[in-house]
C-alpha positions in Angstrom: 143.7 91.6 32.5 140.3 91.0 30.9 141.1 87.3 30.7 141.8 87.2 34.5 138.6 89.1 35.2 136.5 86.6 33.2 138.2 83.6 34.9 137.6 85.2 38.3 134.0 85.8 37.5 133.5 82.2 36.3 135.1 81.0 39.6 132.8 83.2 41.6 129.7 82.0 39.7 130.8 78.4 40.1 131.3 78.8 43.8 127.9 80.4 44.2 126.2 77.6 42.2 128.2 75.0 44.2 127.2 76.5 47.5 123.6 76.6 46.5 123.5 72.8 46.3 125.6 72.3 49.5 123.4 71.7 52.5 125.4 70.4 55.5 123.5 69.1 58.5 122.5 71.5 61.3 125.0 72.0 64.1 123.8 71.9 67.7 122.7 75.4 68.5 124.5 77.4 71.2 123.2 76.8 74.7 120.3 79.2 75.5 121.2 81.9 78.0 118.9 80.4 80.5 121.3 77.4 80.8 124.5 79.4 81.4 126.2 80.5 84.5 124.9 77.6 86.5 121.3 78.7 86.1 118.4 76.3 86.0 118.0 74.5 82.7 115.3 72.3 81.3 117.4 69.1 81.8 117.1 69.7 85.6 114.2 67.7 86.9 113.4 66.2 83.5 113.3 62.4 82.9 116.8 61.1 83.0 118.3 60.7 79.5 121.8 59.7 78.4 120.9 59.0 74.8 122.8 60.9 72.0 119.9 59.9 69.7 116.7 61.9 69.4 113.4 60.4 68.3 111.1 62.9 66.5 107.6 62.7 65.1 107.2 64.0 61.6 104.5 64.6 59.0 105.2 65.5 55.4 103.5 66.1 52.0 106.8 65.3 50.1 106.7 62.4 47.7 108.3 59.4 49.3 110.6 56.8 47.8 112.3 53.7 49.2 111.2 51.2 51.8 108.9 52.4 54.6 111.4 51.5 57.3 114.0 53.8 55.7 112.1 56.5 53.7 113.6 59.1 51.5 111.4 62.2 50.8 112.0 64.0 47.6 111.6 67.7 46.7 108.4 66.9 44.8 105.0 67.6 46.4 102.9 64.5 46.9 99.1 64.2 47.5 99.2 62.3 50.7 100.1 63.2 54.3 102.8 60.8 55.4 103.3 60.2 59.2 106.3 58.7 60.9 109.2 58.8 63.3 112.7 60.1 62.6 115.9 59.4 64.5 118.6 62.1 64.7 122.0 61.6 66.4 124.0 64.4 68.0 127.6 64.1 66.8 129.3 60.9 65.6 129.4 57.4 67.1 132.1 58.4 69.5 130.3 61.5 70.9 129.3 60.8 74.5 126.3 62.0 76.4 128.6 63.7 78.9 130.1 65.8 76.1 126.6 66.6 74.7 125.5 67.7 78.1 128.5 70.1 78.3 127.6 71.6 74.9 123.9 71.8 75.9 124.3 73.6 79.2 127.4 75.7 78.8 129.1 78.3 76.6 131.7 75.9 75.2 134.1 77.4 72.7 134.5 74.1 70.9 133.1 73.6 67.4 129.6 72.3 68.0 128.6 68.9 66.6 126.4 68.1 63.6 123.0 66.6 64.0 122.8 63.7 61.7 119.5 62.2 60.3 119.9 58.5 60.8 116.5 57.1 59.7 112.9 58.0 58.8 110.4 55.3 59.4 107.1 56.0 57.8 104.2 54.5 59.7 101.1 55.8 57.9 100.1 57.6 54.7 96.8 59.4 54.6 95.0 60.2 51.3 91.8 60.6 53.4 91.6 60.8 57.1 88.0 59.7 57.3 88.0 57.0 58.5 91.4 57.0 60.2 93.4 53.9 59.2 94.7 51.7 62.0 98.4 52.5 61.3 97.6 56.2 61.7 95.7 55.6 64.9 98.9 53.8 66.2 101.0 56.9 65.3 98.7 59.1 67.3 98.7 56.6 70.2 102.5 56.9 70.3 102.2 60.7 70.5 99.7 60.2 73.4 102.2 57.9 75.2 104.9 60.6 74.8 102.6 63.3 76.1 101.9 61.2 79.2 105.6 61.1 79.9 106.2 64.8 79.3 105.8 67.7 81.7 104.7 69.9 78.9 101.3 68.7 77.8 101.2 70.8 74.6 102.3 69.5 71.2 104.7 71.8 69.3 104.4 71.7 65.5 107.6 73.0 63.9 107.5 74.3 60.3 110.9 74.9 58.6 111.9 77.5 56.0 112.7 77.5 52.3 115.9 76.0 50.7 116.0 73.3 53.5 116.8 69.7 53.2 114.9 67.1 55.2 118.1 66.6 57.3 118.4 70.2 58.2 114.7 70.5 59.0 114.9 67.5 61.2 118.0 69.0 62.9 116.2 72.2 63.8 113.1 70.4 65.2 115.2 67.9 67.0 117.2 70.5 69.0 114.0 72.3 69.8 112.9 69.0 71.5 116.4 68.5 72.9 116.6 71.9 74.6 113.3 71.4 76.3 115.1 68.6 78.2 113.5 66.0 75.9 110.4 66.8 77.9 108.0 68.0 75.3 106.4 66.5 72.2 107.6 68.0 68.9 106.1 67.2 65.5 108.1 68.3 62.5 106.1 69.3 59.4 108.3 68.9 56.3 107.1 70.7 53.2 108.6 70.4 49.7 111.5 72.8 49.1 113.9 72.7 46.1 116.9 72.6 48.5 118.6 75.3 46.3 118.4 79.0 47.0 118.5 79.7 43.3 115.0 78.2 43.1 113.5 80.2 46.0 110.5 81.4 44.0 109.5 77.8 43.4 109.6 77.2 47.2 107.2 80.1 47.7 104.7 78.4 45.3 105.0 75.0 47.0 104.7 76.6 50.5 101.1 77.7 49.5 100.3 74.2 48.3 101.5 72.7 51.6 99.2 74.8 53.8 96.2 72.5 53.5 98.3 69.6 54.6 99.5 71.5 57.6 95.9 72.4 58.4 94.9 68.7 58.2 97.8 67.8 60.5 96.7 70.3 63.2 93.1 69.2 63.0 94.1 65.5 63.3 96.4 66.2 66.3 93.5 68.1 68.0 91.0 65.3 67.3 93.3 62.3 68.0 95.6 63.2 70.9 95.3 64.3 74.5 97.3 67.4 74.0 96.1 70.4 76.0 97.0 72.7 73.2 98.6 72.6 69.7 101.4 75.1 69.5 103.0 76.1 66.1 106.5 77.5 65.6 107.2 78.6 62.1 110.6 79.8 60.8 111.3 82.0 57.7 109.2 80.9 54.7 107.6 78.3 57.0 105.5 81.3 58.0 103.9 81.3 54.6 102.9 77.6 55.1 101.9 78.2 58.7 100.0 81.5 58.2 97.9 80.1 55.4 97.4 76.7 57.2 96.4 78.4 60.4 93.9 80.6 58.5 92.3 77.4 57.2 92.2 75.9 60.6 90.8 79.1 62.1 88.0 79.3 59.5 87.0 75.7 60.1 87.3 76.0 63.9 84.6 78.7 64.1 82.0 75.9 63.6 83.6 73.6 66.2 82.4 75.2 69.4 84.4 77.0 72.1 87.3 74.6 72.1 87.8 74.7 68.3 91.1 72.8 67.5 92.8 73.8 70.7 95.4 76.2 69.2 97.9 77.4 71.7 101.1 79.4 71.3 101.7 80.6 67.7 105.3 81.8 67.3 106.5 83.1 63.9 110.3 83.6 63.9 111.7 85.8 61.1 108.5 85.3 59.1 109.1 85.3 55.3 105.4 85.8 54.4 103.7 88.5 52.5 102.8 91.1 55.2 99.3 91.9 53.9 98.4 88.3 53.5 100.0 87.5 56.9 97.7 90.1 58.6 94.6 88.8 56.7 95.4 85.2 57.8 95.8 86.3 61.5 92.4 87.8 61.4 91.0 84.3 60.6 92.7 82.5 63.5 93.6 85.1 66.2 90.5 84.5 68.2 91.2 80.7 68.3 94.7 80.9 69.9 96.3 81.4 73.3 98.8 83.9 72.0 100.6 85.0 68.8 104.3 86.0 68.9 106.2 87.4 65.9 110.0 87.7 66.2 111.4 90.3 63.9 114.8 91.8 63.1 114.3 94.9 61.0 117.8 94.6 59.6 117.3 90.9 58.5 119.4 90.6 55.4 117.5 87.5 54.1 114.2 89.2 54.3 115.6 92.3 52.7 116.4 90.2 49.7 113.1 88.4 49.8 111.3 91.7 49.7 113.1 92.6 46.5 112.2 89.3 44.9 108.6 89.3 46.0 108.1 93.1 45.6 106.2 93.3 48.9 107.4 93.7 52.5 107.7 90.6 54.6 106.0 89.9 57.9 109.5 89.9 59.5 110.3 93.3 58.1 106.8 94.9 57.8 105.9 98.1 56.1 102.7 99.4 57.8 102.0 101.7 54.8 101.0 98.6 52.8 98.0 98.0 54.9 94.6 99.5 54.3 93.1 101.5 57.3 90.8 98.7 58.4 93.7 96.2 58.5 95.9 98.7 60.3 93.2 99.4 63.0 92.8 95.6 63.5 96.5 95.0 63.8 97.0 97.9 66.3 94.2 96.5 68.5 95.3 92.9 68.2 97.7 93.1 71.1 94.9 93.9 73.5 92.2 91.8 71.8 94.0 88.7 70.8 97.4 88.6 72.6 99.5 89.5 69.6 103.1 90.3 70.7 105.9 91.6 68.4 109.3 90.8 69.8 111.8 93.1 68.2 115.3 91.5 68.0 117.7 94.4 67.9 121.2 93.2 67.1 122.8 96.4 68.4 121.4 95.5 71.9 122.2 91.8 71.9 125.8 90.7 72.5 127.3 88.8 69.5 124.3 88.9 67.3 125.1 89.9 63.7 123.2 92.9 62.3 121.5 91.0 59.4 120.7 87.8 61.4 117.9 85.7 60.0 118.6 82.6 62.1 118.3 84.3 65.5 115.7 82.0 67.0 118.2 79.1 67.3 121.6 80.9 66.8 121.3 83.5 69.6 121.2 82.4 73.3 119.0 85.3 74.4 116.3 84.7 71.7 116.3 80.9 72.0 115.7 81.3 75.7 112.8 83.5 75.0 111.4 81.0 72.5 111.7 78.2 75.1 110.0 80.4 77.8 107.2 81.1 75.4 106.6 77.5 74.2 107.5 75.5 77.3 106.3 77.8 80.1 103.7 79.9 78.3 104.9 83.1 79.9 103.8 86.6 78.7 106.6 88.9 77.4 106.9 91.0 80.6 107.1 87.8 82.6 109.9 86.5 80.4 112.2 89.5 81.1 111.3 91.6 78.0 110.5 95.3 78.1 107.8 97.1 76.1 108.5 99.9 73.7 106.6 102.1 71.2 107.6 102.7 67.6 105.1 105.5 67.1 101.7 105.5 65.5 100.5 103.2 68.2 102.8 100.4 67.2 104.0 98.6 70.3 106.6 95.9 70.6 108.8 94.0 73.1 112.6 93.9 73.2 115.6 92.6 75.1 116.8 95.2 77.7 120.6 95.6 78.4 120.1 93.8 81.8 118.3 90.9 80.2 120.6 88.3 81.8 119.8 89.6 85.3 116.1 89.7 84.5 116.3 86.2 83.1 118.0 85.0 86.3 115.0 86.4 88.3 112.6 84.7 85.9 114.3 81.3 86.4 114.4 81.8 90.1 110.6 82.1 90.1 110.2 79.1 87.9 112.4 76.7 89.9 110.4 73.6 90.8 107.3 74.7 88.8 105.7 72.6 86.1 105.1 74.2 82.7 102.0 76.3 83.3 98.8 76.8 81.3 97.7 80.4 81.7 94.1 81.5 81.9 92.8 82.1 78.4 91.6 85.5 79.5 95.2 86.5 80.3 97.2 87.1 77.1 
């Protein structure tokens, strides 16, 4: 019997180790709820597209190898900020646009297609952005051309999480672009991860090292593009990169005049960042942004494990007792003063969402709809169909009500025919 137990244990360990290295491409996420039941979707009224391929701007501080027209980015941090364009294909060579449209606008029960990274063409590498080399200027010019063709005049910078391959990171950012009807400009920031969950602690170290590169990217986008605002969407440990990077931008922006670096919507989804540091960072950039949204699932199983590893609560599962009185007072007043909104994702109130979900921003149709309404339409939580609640001690949050689908239909009815709007900076 003991022999069988040992063999079984070895098989389990082998399976865990094997899975830790297995990183399949992303699958196309379920269609957001705003696309279902014949409701308006962002493909309606968008520039016509029938292309299964998605072009995506990217920036990375990973060390590159290979020819520039087909770059491979390693797991090793580099010194330079590399800029380029990636191409991602939805499905295989036989997948038609008509089928992709069905997957993208309906609740199909079919297995959803993979998003394959086909190429990465590096166009510029910056060791120092002063002066800006001609090839980098050309990259920013391409972004300006894309902005001119888009209804949404903001740039969305997407920052992926830990244990993520370049292909999976590109897949996440590509479908963010796809589900805005290919009608917004998305820049993927790819930071070095070990691509192995057994080396998660290493990823947390490299996330801090990537923050200055992200700050440089945001500053360059503000200085060299015509974007109205620079929005930032972070996911999981990407919040550690984003939080630290935005703090650097915020500190520098205070000497740049009233416009600063034109930060817009900041959305942290399931943030895997030290809670105390996360609050300290917010204090550095909150007065520079349009709005900060933090999406949390207090039953998040990945963040529960991260909390044990890091020995501190995570921003996506915060423990208010960790804050000192001054930080607590600032955080409680931030909703009124700086437009901080906490969106509480409660699995028990959202159909089909698993209790410990960490991937809710792209896996759940209700939450992905809310992300799109925030980033594409710049709506306040109450205008997006959410309802306000109070967790006690003055801690307020927003959540999805049972009749969210009906509320969402009313929101979409009001938005029909409108362009993405830019709210008054005084209205958070």
